[in-house]
N, C-alpha and C positions, 0 to 999 in steps of 0.2 A: 179202706172203704170198698174197693173194687176187687178185693180178694175173694169176695163172695160170688163174683161173676165167674162161672166155670164153663168150659167148652160144653156145648149141648149137641153138637152134630155128631152123627155116626156112632151113637151108642145103642146098646141093646139092653134093656128096652129103651125105646125112645124118650126124649125129654118130656116131662110132664107139664101139664098146665102151670102147676105151682112153681116149677123150676123156671119156666119162661117168665112168669110174672115176677118172680124174685130177682132174676137178672135185669129185667126192665126197670124195676124199682131201684136196684143198686145203681143202675146207669143213670137214671134221672136224679138220684141223690147226689151222685158225683158231679155231674154237669151243673146242677143248680146250686150245689153247695149247702143244701138243706137236708138234714137228717129227717126232720119233720118240718113241713112248711107252716107258715103262719096261716091264719085264718083267711086273711086276704088272698093268698097264693094257693090255698088248698085245692080249688077246682082246677086251676091250670096245671098244678103238679099231678093231680090224678089223671087228667086227660093226656098228659104227656106220657105217663106210665101206660096207659091203654094203648095209645097210638104206637109206642115203641113195641109193645107186646104184639100187636097186629103185624108190625113189620117183621119182627122176629119170627113168628109163625109162618109168614109167607117166605122168608128166607130159607128156613129150615126145610120147608116142603120143596123148595126149587133147587137146593144143592144136590149135587150128585158126587158120587166117589166110587172107585173100583176097589177101594180097601175094605176089608171085612170090618164089620162094627166092632167097636171096642166094648169089653166088659165093664160095667160100672164098678163092681167089686174090685176087680184087679187094678184098675185106675186109681181108685180110691186108696188102696194098700200102697200103691207107688208113691202117691202124695204124702201119705203118713210116713213113710220111710224117709222120704226126702226131707220132710219137716224134721224128723228125729235128728237126721244128720246135720241139718242147718242149725238147729237150736240145741244141740248137745253141749252140756256143760263142759267147760275145759278142765 
């Protein structure tokens, strides 16, 4: 489930609102154990996602680094190659 949470800091272009929302949603899903909350828990679930998203935006704005920003496409290609090696058929 948490494989969908990817690093969002120090990328060019910066993380989008959708990426931050998706990461927050995956985090709340993992912690709560719900892929989809029941009607009784729906409000609390969505409120938690919003709260995590706010904290995530604050965190990303406050972090500093001297490292040059990473290129999204280059990093995605590295992940694809690593996956090919990991799941190659014997």
